[in-house]
Structures are given as C-alpha cells and as structure tokens.
DSSP file (Angstrom, degrees, kcal/mol; ACC not computed):
  #  RESIDUE AA STRUCTURE BP1 BP2  ACC     N-H-->O    O-->H-N    N-H-->O    O-->H-N    TCO  KAPPA ALPHA  PHI   PSI    X-CA   Y-CA   Z-CA
    1    1 A M              0   0    0      0, 0.0     2,-0.6     0, 0.0     0, 0.0   0.000 360.0 360.0 360.0 131.0  -36.3  204.5  -13.7
    2    2 A K        -     0   0    0      2,-0.0     5,-0.0     3,-0.0     0, 0.0  -0.817 360.0-132.1 -93.8 123.8  -39.0  207.0  -13.9
    3    3 A L    >   -     0   0    0     -2,-0.6     3,-1.6     1,-0.1     4,-0.4  -0.418  23.4-111.8 -73.0 151.8  -42.4  205.8  -12.5
    4    4 A P  T 3  S+     0   0    0      0, 0.0     3,-0.3     0, 0.0     4,-0.2   0.809 112.3  41.0 -56.3 -35.7  -45.4  206.5  -14.7
    5    5 A C  T 3> S+     0   0    0      1,-0.2     4,-2.4     2,-0.1     5,-0.2   0.308  81.6 102.2-101.2  10.7  -47.1  209.1  -12.5
    6    6 A E  H <> S+     0   0    0     -3,-1.6     4,-2.7     1,-0.2     5,-0.2   0.908  82.5  51.3 -59.8 -41.8  -44.0  211.1  -11.4
    7    7 A T  H  >>S+     0   0    0     -4,-0.4     4,-2.3    -3,-0.3     5,-1.1   0.890 109.9  50.4 -62.9 -38.1  -44.8  213.9  -13.8
    8    8 A V  I  4>S+     0   0    0     -4,-0.2     5,-2.7     3,-0.2    -1,-0.2   0.932 112.9  45.7 -63.8 -45.1  -48.3  214.0  -12.5
    9    9 A V  I  <5S+     0   0    0     -4,-2.4    -2,-0.2     1,-0.2    -1,-0.2   0.891 119.8  39.9 -65.9 -40.2  -47.1  214.2   -8.9
   10   10 A W  I  <5S+     0   0    0     -4,-2.7    44,-0.2    -5,-0.2    -1,-0.2   0.769 135.4   8.9 -83.0 -26.3  -44.4  216.8   -9.6
   11   11 A Y  I  X5S+     0   0    0     -4,-2.3     4,-1.6    -5,-0.2    -3,-0.2   0.765 123.1  46.3-123.2 -49.1  -46.3  219.1  -12.1
   12   12 A V  I  ><S+     0   0    0     -5,-1.1     4,-2.5     2,-0.2     5,-0.2   0.970 113.4  44.4 -70.5 -54.6  -50.0  218.4  -12.5
   13   13 A L  H  ><S+     0   0    0     -5,-2.7     4,-2.9     1,-0.2     5,-0.2   0.911 113.4  50.4 -61.0 -43.8  -51.2  218.0   -8.9
   14   14 A P  H  > S+     0   0    0      0, 0.0     4,-2.7     0, 0.0    -1,-0.2   0.905 111.6  49.5 -60.4 -37.5  -49.2  221.1   -7.7
   15   15 A K  H  X S+     0   0    0     -4,-1.6     4,-2.5     2,-0.2     5,-0.2   0.920 111.9  47.6 -66.2 -42.6  -50.7  223.2  -10.5
   16   16 A I  H  X S+     0   0    0     -4,-2.5     4,-2.5     2,-0.2     5,-0.2   0.942 114.4  46.6 -62.4 -47.1  -54.2  222.0   -9.6
   17   17 A R  H  X S+     0   0    0     -4,-2.9     4,-3.1    -5,-0.2     5,-0.2   0.904 111.5  52.3 -61.3 -41.3  -53.6  222.7   -5.9
   18   18 A A  H  X S+     0   0    0     -4,-2.7     4,-2.5    -5,-0.2    -2,-0.2   0.942 112.6  43.4 -61.4 -48.1  -52.1  226.1   -6.7
   19   19 A E  H  X S+     0   0    0     -4,-2.5     4,-2.3     2,-0.2    -1,-0.2   0.891 115.2  49.6 -65.9 -38.2  -55.1  227.2   -8.9
   20   20 A L  H  X S+     0   0    0     -4,-2.5     4,-2.5    -5,-0.2    -2,-0.2   0.925 111.1  49.2 -65.9 -43.6  -57.5  225.8   -6.3
   21   21 A A  H  X S+     0   0    0     -4,-3.1     4,-2.5     1,-0.2    -2,-0.2   0.928 112.1  48.2 -60.6 -45.6  -55.8  227.6   -3.5
   22   22 A K  H  X S+     0   0    0     -4,-2.5     4,-2.2    -5,-0.2    -1,-0.2   0.900 111.8  49.7 -62.8 -40.9  -55.8  230.9   -5.4
   23   23 A S  H  X S+     0   0    0     -4,-2.3     4,-1.2     2,-0.2    -1,-0.2   0.910 111.8  47.9 -64.8 -41.4  -59.4  230.5   -6.2
   24   24 A L  H  <>S+     0   0    0     -4,-2.5     5,-2.3     2,-0.2    -2,-0.2   0.887 109.9  52.4 -67.3 -38.4  -60.3  229.8   -2.6
   25   25 A L  H ><5S+     0   0    0     -4,-2.5     3,-1.8     1,-0.2    -1,-0.2   0.910 106.6  53.6 -61.8 -41.4  -58.3  232.8   -1.5
   26   26 A E  H 3<5S+     0   0    0     -4,-2.2    -1,-0.2     1,-0.3    -2,-0.2   0.793 104.9  55.7 -62.6 -27.6  -60.2  235.0   -3.9
   27   27 A L  T 3<5S-     0   0    0     -4,-1.2    -1,-0.3    -3,-0.2    -2,-0.2   0.388 125.8-102.8 -86.4   3.4  -63.4  233.7   -2.4
   28   28 A G  T < 5S+     0   0    0     -3,-1.8     2,-0.3     1,-0.3    -3,-0.2   0.602  71.3 145.1  91.0  12.2  -62.2  234.9    1.0
   29   29 A I      < -     0   0    0     -5,-2.3    -1,-0.3     1,-0.1    -2,-0.1  -0.661  49.6-117.5 -84.0 138.7  -61.1  231.6    2.6
   30   30 A S     >  -     0   0    0     -2,-0.3     4,-2.5     1,-0.1     5,-0.2  -0.326  17.0-117.5 -73.2 156.5  -58.1  231.8    4.9
   31   31 A Q  H  > S+     0   0    0      1,-0.2     4,-2.7     2,-0.2     5,-0.2   0.884 116.1  54.8 -59.0 -38.9  -54.9  230.0    4.1
   32   32 A K  H  > S+     0   0    0      2,-0.2     4,-1.8     1,-0.2    -1,-0.2   0.921 110.0  44.9 -62.7 -44.3  -55.3  228.0    7.3
   33   33 A E  H  > S+     0   0    0      2,-0.2     4,-2.5     1,-0.2    -2,-0.2   0.897 112.9  51.2 -67.4 -40.3  -58.8  226.8    6.3
   34   34 A I  H  X S+     0   0    0     -4,-2.5     4,-2.5     1,-0.2     5,-0.2   0.924 108.6  51.8 -62.2 -43.7  -57.6  226.0    2.8
   35   35 A S  H  X>S+     0   0    0     -4,-2.7     5,-1.7     1,-0.2     4,-1.1   0.889 110.6  48.9 -61.3 -38.3  -54.7  224.0    4.1
   36   36 A R  H  <5S+     0   0    0     -4,-1.8    -1,-0.2     1,-0.2     3,-0.2   0.924 113.0  46.4 -65.9 -44.4  -57.1  222.0    6.3
   37   37 A K  H  <5S+     0   0    0     -4,-2.5    -2,-0.2     1,-0.2    -1,-0.2   0.845 119.0  40.1 -68.3 -33.7  -59.5  221.3    3.4
   38   38 A L  H  <5S-     0   0    0     -4,-2.5    -1,-0.2    -5,-0.2    -2,-0.2   0.530 106.5-122.6 -95.1  -6.6  -56.7  220.3    1.0
   39   39 A G  T  <5S+     0   0    0     -4,-1.1     2,-0.3     1,-0.3    -3,-0.2   0.837  73.4 110.8  71.0  32.4  -54.7  218.4    3.5
   40   40 A V  S   <S-     0   0    0     -5,-1.7    -1,-0.3    -6,-0.2    -2,-0.1  -0.809  73.0 -85.0-127.6 171.6  -51.5  220.4    3.1
   41   41 A T     >  -     0   0    0     -2,-0.3     4,-1.6     1,-0.1     5,-0.1  -0.323  30.7-118.9 -75.6 160.7  -49.6  222.8    5.3
   42   42 A Q  H  > S+     0   0    0      1,-0.2     4,-2.2     2,-0.2     5,-0.1   0.850 116.8  59.0 -64.2 -34.3  -50.4  226.5    5.5
   43   43 A A  H  > S+     0   0    0      1,-0.2     4,-2.2     2,-0.2    -1,-0.2   0.878 102.5  52.7 -62.5 -38.0  -46.9  227.1    4.2
   44   44 A A  H  > S+     0   0    0      2,-0.2     4,-2.5     1,-0.2    -1,-0.2   0.917 108.2  50.3 -63.3 -42.7  -47.7  225.2    1.1
   45   45 A I  H  X S+     0   0    0     -4,-1.6     4,-2.7     1,-0.2    -2,-0.2   0.911 109.2  51.9 -61.7 -42.1  -50.8  227.3    0.5
   46   46 A S  H  X S+     0   0    0     -4,-2.2     4,-1.8     1,-0.2    -1,-0.2   0.907 110.6  48.0 -59.7 -42.9  -48.7  230.4    0.9
   47   47 A Q  H  X>S+     0   0    0     -4,-2.2     5,-2.5     2,-0.2     6,-1.1   0.881 111.0  50.4 -68.1 -38.1  -46.2  229.1   -1.7
   48   48 A Y  H ><5S+     0   0    0     -4,-2.5     3,-1.0     4,-0.2    -2,-0.2   0.932 110.9  50.0 -61.6 -44.5  -49.1  228.3   -4.1
   49   49 A A  H 3<5S+     0   0    0     -4,-2.7    -2,-0.2     1,-0.3    -1,-0.2   0.845 112.6  46.4 -64.1 -34.8  -50.5  231.8   -3.6
   50   50 A R  H 3<5S-     0   0    0     -4,-1.8    -1,-0.3    -5,-0.2    -2,-0.2   0.457 115.4-113.2 -88.2  -1.7  -47.1  233.4   -4.3
   51   51 A G  T <<5S+     0   0    0     -3,-1.0    -3,-0.2    -4,-0.5    -2,-0.1   0.688  82.6 122.2  79.8  18.1  -46.4  231.2   -7.3
   52   52 A K  S   <S+     0   0    0     -5,-2.5     2,-0.3    -6,-0.2    -4,-0.2   0.698  75.7  36.3 -84.7 -19.5  -43.5  229.4   -5.8
   53   53 A R  S    S+     0   0    0     -6,-1.1    -2,-0.2     1,-0.2    -1,-0.1  -0.945 114.3  23.3-127.2 151.7  -45.2  226.0   -6.3
   54   54 A G  S    S+     0   0    0     -2,-0.3    -1,-0.2   -44,-0.2     3,-0.1   0.868  81.8 116.5  69.2  38.7  -47.4  224.8   -9.2
   55   55 A R        +     0   0    0     -3,-0.2    -1,-0.1     1,-0.1   -44,-0.1   0.413  43.2  88.7-116.4   1.3  -46.1  227.2  -11.8
   56   56 A Y  S    S+     0   0    0    -45,-0.1     2,-0.3     2,-0.0    -1,-0.1   0.337  87.5  33.6 -93.3   8.5  -44.5  224.9  -14.4
   57   57 A M        -     0   0    0    -46,-0.1     2,-0.4    -3,-0.1     0, 0.0  -0.989  67.8-125.2-153.9 162.2  -47.4  224.1  -16.7
   58   58 A E        -     0   0    0     -2,-0.3     3,-0.0     1,-0.1    -3,-0.0  -0.903  12.2-165.1-109.3 140.0  -50.6  225.6  -18.1
   59   59 A L        -     0   0    0     -2,-0.4     4,-0.3     1,-0.1    -1,-0.1   0.708  40.7-111.7 -97.6 -22.6  -53.9  223.7  -17.6
   60   60 A G     >  -     0   0    0      1,-0.1     4,-2.4     2,-0.1     5,-0.2  -0.041  29.2 -85.5  99.5 151.2  -56.1  225.4  -20.2
   61   61 A E  H  > S+     0   0    0      1,-0.2     4,-2.4     2,-0.2     5,-0.2   0.875 123.7  52.4 -62.3 -41.0  -59.1  227.6  -19.7
   62   62 A D  H  > S+     0   0    0      2,-0.2     4,-1.8     1,-0.2    -1,-0.2   0.896 112.4  44.9 -66.3 -38.5  -61.6  224.9  -19.4
   63   63 A I  H  > S+     0   0    0     -4,-0.3     4,-2.2     2,-0.2    -1,-0.2   0.894 111.7  52.9 -71.5 -39.1  -59.7  223.1  -16.7
   64   64 A S  H  X S+     0   0    0     -4,-2.4     4,-2.3     1,-0.2    -2,-0.2   0.893 108.8  51.0 -60.2 -38.4  -59.1  226.3  -14.9
   65   65 A N  H  X S+     0   0    0     -4,-2.4     4,-2.5     2,-0.2    -2,-0.2   0.885 106.8  53.5 -65.6 -38.2  -62.8  226.9  -15.0
   66   66 A D  H  X S+     0   0    0     -4,-1.8     4,-2.2     2,-0.2    -2,-0.2   0.896 109.6  48.9 -60.8 -39.7  -63.4  223.4  -13.5
   67   67 A I  H  X S+     0   0    0     -4,-2.2     4,-2.4     2,-0.2    -2,-0.2   0.905 110.5  49.4 -68.5 -41.6  -61.0  224.3  -10.6
   68   68 A K  H  X S+     0   0    0     -4,-2.3     4,-2.2     2,-0.2    -2,-0.2   0.899 110.9  51.0 -62.8 -39.9  -62.8  227.6  -10.0
   69   69 A E  H  X S+     0   0    0     -4,-2.5     4,-2.3     2,-0.2    -2,-0.2   0.902 108.7  51.3 -63.7 -41.2  -66.1  225.8  -10.0
   70   70 A L  H  X S+     0   0    0     -4,-2.2     4,-2.6     2,-0.2    -2,-0.2   0.918 108.2  52.3 -60.9 -43.6  -64.7  223.3   -7.5
   71   71 A A  H  X S+     0   0    0     -4,-2.4     4,-2.0     1,-0.2    -2,-0.2   0.917 109.5  49.2 -58.8 -44.0  -63.6  226.2   -5.3
   72   72 A E  H  X S+     0   0    0     -4,-2.2     4,-3.3     1,-0.2     5,-0.3   0.903 111.3  49.4 -62.9 -41.0  -67.1  227.7   -5.4
   73   73 A H  H  X S+     0   0    0     -4,-2.3     4,-2.5     2,-0.2     6,-0.5   0.884 107.5  54.5 -66.3 -37.4  -68.6  224.3   -4.5
   74   74 A I  H  X S+     0   0    0     -4,-2.6     4,-0.7     4,-0.2     5,-0.2   0.920 116.8  37.9 -59.9 -42.6  -66.2  223.9   -1.6
   75   75 A V  H  < S+     0   0    0     -4,-2.0    -2,-0.2    -5,-0.2    -1,-0.2   0.940 124.2  37.5 -74.6 -48.8  -67.4  227.3   -0.2
   76   76 A E  H  < S+     0   0    0     -4,-3.3    -3,-0.2     1,-0.2    -2,-0.2   0.868 129.3  28.2 -74.9 -38.6  -71.1  227.0   -1.1
   77   77 A K  H  < S-     0   0    0     -4,-2.5    -1,-0.2    -5,-0.3    -3,-0.2   0.419  94.3-129.3-107.7   0.7  -71.7  223.4   -0.4
   78   78 A S     <  -     0   0    0     -4,-0.7    -4,-0.2    -5,-0.4    -3,-0.1   0.951  32.9-150.8  47.5  58.9  -69.1  222.6    2.3
   79   79 A L        -     0   0    0     -6,-0.5    -1,-0.1    -5,-0.2     2,-0.0  -0.234  11.5-114.8 -58.9 145.7  -67.8  219.6    0.4
   80   80 A S     >  -     0   0    0      1,-0.1     4,-2.3    -3,-0.1     5,-0.2  -0.307  27.7-105.2 -73.9 165.2  -66.3  216.8    2.5
   81   81 A E  H  > S+     0   0    0      1,-0.2     4,-2.5     2,-0.2     5,-0.2   0.902 123.4  52.8 -57.7 -41.5  -62.7  215.9    2.2
   82   82 A H  H  > S+     0   0    0      1,-0.2     4,-2.3     2,-0.2    -1,-0.2   0.909 108.9  48.5 -61.9 -43.3  -63.7  212.8    0.3
   83   83 A E  H  > S+     0   0    0      2,-0.2     4,-2.1     1,-0.2    -1,-0.2   0.886 111.0  50.7 -65.2 -38.7  -65.7  214.8   -2.2
   84   84 A I  H  X S+     0   0    0     -4,-2.3     4,-2.7     2,-0.2     5,-0.2   0.926 109.6  50.5 -64.1 -44.5  -62.9  217.3   -2.7
   85   85 A V  H  X S+     0   0    0     -4,-2.5     4,-2.7     1,-0.2    -2,-0.2   0.924 110.2  49.7 -59.8 -45.3  -60.4  214.4   -3.4
   86   86 A L  H  X S+     0   0    0     -4,-2.3     4,-2.1     1,-0.2    -1,-0.2   0.896 111.8  48.1 -61.9 -40.5  -62.8  212.9   -5.9
   87   87 A K  H  X S+     0   0    0     -4,-2.1     4,-2.3     2,-0.2    -1,-0.2   0.911 111.8  49.0 -67.3 -42.1  -63.2  216.2   -7.7
   88   88 A I  H  X S+     0   0    0     -4,-2.7     4,-2.8     1,-0.2    -2,-0.2   0.918 110.9  51.1 -63.7 -41.7  -59.5  216.8   -7.8
   89   89 A C  H  X S+     0   0    0     -4,-2.7     4,-2.6    -5,-0.2    -1,-0.2   0.899 108.8  51.7 -60.4 -40.7  -58.9  213.3   -9.1
   90   90 A S  H  X S+     0   0    0     -4,-2.1     4,-1.8     2,-0.2    -1,-0.2   0.919 111.6  46.0 -62.1 -44.3  -61.5  214.0  -11.9
   91   91 A I  H  X S+     0   0    0     -4,-2.3     4,-2.2     2,-0.2    -2,-0.2   0.915 111.9  52.2 -64.6 -42.9  -59.7  217.2  -12.8
   92   92 A C  H  X S+     0   0    0     -4,-2.8     4,-2.8     1,-0.2    -2,-0.2   0.910 108.1  50.6 -60.6 -43.5  -56.3  215.4  -12.8
   93   93 A M  H  X S+     0   0    0     -4,-2.6     4,-2.3     1,-0.2    -1,-0.2   0.880 108.4  53.2 -62.7 -37.5  -57.6  212.7  -15.1
   94   94 A K  H  X S+     0   0    0     -4,-1.8     4,-1.0     2,-0.2    -1,-0.2   0.913 110.4  47.1 -63.2 -42.5  -58.9  215.3  -17.5
   95   95 A V  H >X S+     0   0    0     -4,-2.2     4,-0.9     1,-0.2     3,-0.8   0.939 111.5  50.5 -63.4 -47.0  -55.4  216.9  -17.5
   96   96 A K  H >< S+     0   0    0     -4,-2.8     3,-0.7     1,-0.3    -2,-0.2   0.882 106.5  55.6 -60.2 -38.2  -53.7  213.6  -18.1
   97   97 A D  H 3< S+     0   0    0     -4,-2.3    -1,-0.3     1,-0.2    -2,-0.2   0.792 112.2  43.9 -63.7 -27.0  -56.1  212.8  -20.9
   98   98 A R  H << S+     0   0    0     -4,-1.0    -1,-0.2    -3,-0.8    -2,-0.2   0.509  80.1 123.9 -97.7  -6.0  -55.1  216.0  -22.7
   99   99 A M    <<  -     0   0    0     -4,-0.9     6,-0.1    -3,-0.7    -3,-0.0  -0.325  51.3-151.7 -61.7 135.2  -51.3  215.9  -22.1
  100  100 A S        +     0   0    0      4,-0.0     2,-1.0     5,-0.0    -1,-0.2   0.661  67.8 101.5 -84.5 -16.1  -49.6  216.1  -25.5
  101  101 A N     >  -     0   0    0      1,-0.2     4,-2.8     2,-0.1     5,-0.2  -0.573  57.3-164.4 -72.1 104.7  -46.5  214.1  -24.4
  102  102 A S  H  > S+     0   0    0     -2,-1.0     4,-2.6     1,-0.2     5,-0.2   0.830  84.5  55.2 -64.5 -32.6  -47.3  210.8  -26.0
  103  103 A L  H  > S+     0   0    0      2,-0.2     4,-2.3     1,-0.2    -1,-0.2   0.959 112.4  42.0 -64.6 -49.2  -44.6  208.9  -23.9
  104  104 A L  H  > S+     0   0    0      1,-0.2     4,-3.0     2,-0.2     5,-0.2   0.923 113.5  54.6 -60.9 -43.3  -46.1  210.2  -20.6
  105  105 A R  H  X S+     0   0    0     -4,-2.8     4,-2.4     1,-0.2    -1,-0.2   0.917 109.7  45.4 -58.8 -44.5  -49.6  209.5  -22.0
  106  106 A S  H  X S+     0   0    0     -4,-2.6     4,-1.2     2,-0.2    -1,-0.2   0.882 112.9  51.4 -68.9 -35.6  -48.8  205.9  -22.8
  107  107 A E  H  X S+     0   0    0     -4,-2.3     4,-0.6     2,-0.2     3,-0.3   0.923 111.3  47.4 -64.4 -43.0  -47.1  205.4  -19.4
  108  108 A I  H >< S+     0   0    0     -4,-3.0     3,-1.2     1,-0.2     7,-0.2   0.913 109.5  53.1 -64.3 -42.3  -50.1  206.8  -17.6
  109  109 A N  H 3< S+     0   0    0     -4,-2.4    -1,-0.2     1,-0.3    -2,-0.2   0.759 107.9  52.2 -66.0 -22.7  -52.5  204.7  -19.6
  110  110 A E  H 3< S+     0   0    0     -4,-1.2     2,-0.7    -3,-0.3    -1,-0.3   0.576  85.8 100.7 -85.4 -10.4  -50.5  201.6  -18.6
  111  111 A C    <X  -     0   0    0     -3,-1.2     4,-2.2    -4,-0.6     5,-0.2  -0.667  56.6-162.5 -84.9 112.1  -50.6  202.4  -14.9
  112  112 A D  H  > S+     0   0    0     -2,-0.7     4,-2.3     1,-0.2    -1,-0.2   0.842  90.3  57.7 -61.7 -33.9  -53.3  200.3  -13.2
  113  113 A L  H  > S+     0   0    0      1,-0.2     4,-0.8     2,-0.2    -1,-0.2   0.920 109.3  44.7 -62.8 -42.1  -53.3  202.6  -10.2
  114  114 A C  H  4 S+     0   0    0      1,-0.2     3,-0.4     2,-0.2    -2,-0.2   0.901 114.3  48.7 -68.2 -40.4  -54.2  205.5  -12.4
  115  115 A K  H  < S+     0   0    0     -4,-2.2    -2,-0.2     1,-0.2    -1,-0.2   0.874 118.7  38.4 -67.6 -36.3  -56.8  203.6  -14.4
  116  116 A N  H  <        0   0    0     -4,-2.3    -1,-0.2    -5,-0.2    -2,-0.2   0.419 360.0 360.0 -99.8   1.3  -58.6  202.2  -11.3
  117  117 A G     <        0   0    0     -4,-0.8    -3,-0.1    -3,-0.4    -4,-0.1   0.465 360.0 360.0  61.6 360.0  -58.3  205.4   -9.1
C-alpha cells in the first residue's frame, strides 16, 4: 500500500531542498551552515548541490523563485528553524496543489496530516 504523501517525501521535498541548498550556496553560505539550517547532513547538501538528490521533477519558475526568495530571507533576516520549516511547508503545499497527477492529488487532499499541517 502506498501512503498518500510518499511521492511528496520521495520527490517534492528533496527537490525543494536541492533548489534551496543551491540557492544558499550561490549566496555564499557554506554546506555546513546550510545543513544546520535545514536539519540535514552536510553530505546531503553536497548531494543536492551535485544533482544526486532532488533531480526527478521540475517545480516551475514561480516556485523556483519562491525558493530563491526563501534563500534570500534566510540569509538577510536570519530566519529561525521554525520559520524556515513553515516557508518550506508553504512551498510544498503550493507544489502539491499544482501536481497534475489526479490520483496523487486526490490522495493528498484526503490526508488529514497534509490538510492540517
């Protein structure tokens, strides 16, 4: 049995993290600092940067822009871990709302955890 949010966990979140890591690297943040802020290992950040993780889907220009904006806010405003999590969740929900796979979309919409955050 496939759980409703498995696709999100395996594809959407890694893609968001990969784009966020790349944006933060472009802004001059070290892999170690990015890993601390995102709550993942430095090795994961390295894999995101090299395209070994988070490469299996496209998010769209507007969502990529949201991620770049989040990266800028992380650097400029020193967002807390809680604020970063909320922003990533917001971006993830936007991606889920736009997914064209109607089966996944209906599964996600039925998931109380996803609806209630």
